[in-house]
N, C-alpha and C positions, 0 to 999 in steps of 0.2 A: 504494500500500500504506500502511495506517495502523497505526502502532505507538505504543502509549502505555505508558510505564514508570511504575509507581506504587510509591513507597517506603513499605513497610508501617510503617517506624519513624515515619512522620509521622502515622499513625493514633493514635487514643486507645486506651490500654490499659484493658481492662475485663474483669472476670470474671463478669459477670452477664447477658451478652446471649445466651448460647447454651444455657442449660439443661443437661440431662444428655446426654452423647454416649457411648454404649456402643461399644466397639471390640474386635474380635478381631484379634490381631497375629501376624505372623511375625517372629521375632527371628533374624536370620541367624547371629549369633554373640554370645556373652556376653563377648567380649574386643574391645571397640570400639577400644581403644588400638592393638592389633596391626593392625587393618584400616587405621586412619589412617596408621600407619607404612608399610604396603605402598603405599597410594595416593600418599603423598608420594614414596616411592622410585620409583614408576612414572613420575613426571615425567621421569626420565632415560632412559626407553626410547628406543632409537634410532629406532623407528618414529614416535615422537611420539604414539602411542596409549596411553591409560591402561589399567591393568589388569595382571594377572599375566602373566608371561612363560613360566611353566612350571607343570606340574601340581603342585598342593600338596595336602596332607592337608586334608580337609574339617573345618571347625571345629564345635563343639557349639553348637547353637541351640535354639530352642523355639517353641511356640505358646502365646500368653497371651491372657487377656481382662482388661478393666479398664473403668472408667467415668471419663470426664472430667466434673467437676462443680465449680463454684465455684472454679475456678483450681487444683484439686488432682486427683491420681490417687486413685481409690477402688476398693475391691473388686478389687485386682489379684492375679492368680494365674497363674503359669506352669504350664500343664496337662500339657505333655509336653516332653521334651527329645529332640532327634534332630538329624541332620546337616543343617546349613544350610538350614532351610526358607525359602522365598522367597514363592511365590505363595499367595494366599488369596482365597476368595470364599464368599459365603453367599447362599442363595436358597431360599425355600419350605421351610424346615426342614432344608435340606442345608448342609453345610460341606465345602469342598474346600481342600486345601493341598498344597504340593509339598515334597519333600525330595530334593535331588540329582536322581535319575532316576526318582522314583516319585511318582505322584499318589495322595493319600489322599482318599476321599470318605466322609463320615459321613452316614448316613441313620438313620432310626429303628431303634435296636437293633443296628446293625451298622456295621462299617468295611470298605469295599471299596478295592481298589487297582487302578491302571492302570499298566502298564509297557510299554515299547517299546524296541527296540534303538537307536532314534534319539533317545531321551530323553537329554539331557545338560544339566546346569546349568539345570533348569527354573526359569523366572523368574515366570511368571504362569499362573493358571488362571482361567477365566471361564465361568460357566454361561450357556447360551443364554437370551435373553429370550423366545424363541418356542417352543423345543422342550425339554421337561423332561428328555429323555434325552441331550442334547448338551452337550459341554464343550470349550472351546478351551484349548490348551496351547502355550506358547512354549518350544521347546527351544533355548535360547540357545546352548548349546555347539556346535550344528551349524547355526545360522542357519536354523532351520526352524520351521514352524507346523503343528499338527495339530488337527483336530476329531475327537473320539471320541464314539462311541455308548456311553453308560455301561452299557447293558444287555448288549450283545454284546462290549463292550471292543474294538471294531474301529474303524479309521480311517474316517471319513466324508468327510474332506477333508484334503489335505496341500499344503504350499507350501514349496519350498526356494528360498532367496534365490539360491543358486548357479546356479539354472536360470532366473532371471528378472532378470538384469542386475547382480547383486550377488555377484560371485564372487572379488573380489580381496582376499586377505589380505595382511598385511604382517609380515615377519619382525621380531619385536620386538627381536632382538639385532643385526640388520644394517640394518633399515629398508628392506630390499629387498622388492618386491612379488612375489606368487606367486598362481597361480590354484587355487581349491578346486573339486573336482568329485567326484561319486560315480559318474561314467560312465567306464568303461574306454575307450570310443571317444574321448571328449574327451581323456583322459589320453594316449592314443597320439598324438593330433593335436598336443597340446602338446609331446610328446617330439620329434616330427618337426620341429616349428617352433622348438625350442630355448627353449620358454617354461617358466620355473620353475613347478612345480605340486605339489599334494598330492592324491593320489587316496585317497578313503575309500569303498571299496565295502562293507566290513563294519565298522560302527562299534563293534562289541563290543570293549571294552578300549582304545579310542582316545579321546583327549581333545585338544581345541584350547584352549590357554590364551586368556584374554580378549583379550589384545593381538593375537593372531594371527588372530582370526576376521574374517569379511568384514563382514557387516551388524551382528552381535551384536544380534539381535532380543530385547530384554529385557522387552517387554510386548506382549501382543496381546489385543484386546477386540472383541466384536461391535459393529458400528456400529448402535446402536439406532434410528437414523433411516433406515437403508438396509440391509435384510436381505441385499443382494447384496454388501456390503462388509465388510471386516475392518480394524480400526485397529491399527497396529503402530508401536512406537518402535524406531528404528535408532540404537543408541548411538554407533557409530563415525561414522555419517553426520550425526548431530546433527539428526535430522528425525523427524516423524511422517508416515507414509504410510497411505493407504487402499489396500487390496488387493482387486481385483475377483475374486470367487470363481470366476467362469466363465472369465475370460481370464487371470487371474494377474497382470495388469498392476498395478504399484504407482504411485500418484499422490501426489505430495507435498502435504501439507495444512498443516504448520507446519514452518518451517525456522529456521536460525540459533539452534539450541539447543546447549547444552553438556552432553554425557553424559546425555541425557534418559532418564527413566523414566516409566512409568504413563500412556501415551497412552490416553485413554478418553473416554467421552461426558460432557458436562456440559450438561444441557438440550438445546438445539438446536445447541450448539457443541461444540468439542473442548477437552479439558483435558489438559495435559501438564506434567510437572515438569522444568525445565531444571536438573538436579542441580548441574552444575559452576558455574553462574552464580548459584545460589541464588534461582531464580525459579519462580513458578507462572504458567503461560501459558494464556490462554483465548482461543479464537477460531480463526481460520485465517489463512493468509498475507495475504489481502487486508485483514484487520483483526484485530489481536491486542492484548490487554492483558497486560502483563508485571508481575506483582506481585513486587517485589523484597524479599527478606528479608536482604540482605547487611549492612545497617546496623543490624540488631538487636543488642542487647547480649548478652553471654554466651558469645562464641566464645573458646575457650581460646587463650592465647598460644602461639606456635609454629606455628600453622596458616597464618599469613600471609594471602594473598589467596584461599586455598582455601575455596570454599563447598561445602556438601554437604546439599542438601535432597533426601532420598531419594525421597519420593513424596508424593502428595497425594490426599486423599479428598474428594469433593464430597458435601455433605449439604444438600439443598434450596438455600438461598441462601448457605450457609456453605462455607468451605474449611477442611480440617484438613491442614496440612503437617507432614511428619515431618522435623525439622531435626536431622540427625545431628551437626553441629558443636556445637550448643547443647544437645543431648540433651533436646529439648522438642517437644511438639506445639504448633504455632502455629495457633490458631483465628482465622480471618479472616472478617469480614463486609465484603465489598468494596463493598456499597451504602452502609451506614451508616458506613463507614470506622472500624471497630473491630477490635481484635485482642487476643489474650491468649496468653501463653506459659506452658505447663504442663509442668514438668520431669518427666522419667521417669528411671529408673535409668541412671546415666552409664556403665555397662559394657555396655549393650544396643546392638547394631547392629540397630535396627528396620528391616526390609526393606519391609514392606507392611502394610496394614490394611484392614479392611472394617467398616462399621457393622453391628452386630448383637450379639445375646446368645446364650448357649448354655444349654440347660436342664441339669439335674443329670445326666440320663442321658448326654447327649453329653459333658459334662465327664468323666464316669467312663470313657467309651469312650476319650477321649484319655489320661487318666491311666494306662490299662491297655495302651496301645500298646507 
């Protein structure tokens, strides 16, 4: 196995190598300081898993658009405010984003929604590269993945980690393991065997705090190089898996990650953000390059060794990392060894981004939501 760690701070800083980069963003919350405090406190979880230990009130976030140009943020506008939006994608004039348990889809002249009882803490949405009617959704709150037909708003594919070898949650208050299931038959067997378990047959009104989930699938994308596979990041496992659509089997592609987000395609390789180690990782287990942002200037005092690179967008040969510690977009040219740091509002907890612009009609649809 070949691993190369590359320190971005050793690159030359330059604001002229990337031109204009238009982005559409989801901002999970406008109170970044409160989220930092929760993350630091979660280091004391008995389970050793980061994240909330009980259901909390969703914060106020929003969807924004802006342009990165010449080392500055330009034409920035928060278009709509809603509860904790996370996932965002754009394709062929359509925009999709999520807010808690709802997927919003903007088309010409209209906004449509997709909802499902098993939607909880939706983290990503991804339009199919092959079928204009399909979209992938990661329902992180219940460790599951769905593909929906946007016309009929029905499921065309589903995958529950609990039924494919990833069913063990950890009690964040005691550190003790338990099994998660939606099968009454499995729950009865666990009861007979004296195995601690949680049965969720009807998810309505139920929530699993972050630290108690099994896989915590916080991103899911189509594998553009193999239509039979889906790429997913497992936060608690610290891995990117590819999931075979026909067999349901999950195969590890990239491991040794810390609180990963955004496992996705990058040319003929895989791209993932190792959030907790402050790295952008490209490749797969046999050969990976880890671009490390931890030595960049600008991290506030008091955060110690905590790194927080939330997500990364690939644009041709460039990478744009969302550094939530430094509240900056870090634009990276890994070939020419150049980078730039472009600061954004230091109250924003930016969750995800996609390259693209919105016409005035779609902006107005968002403003009127």
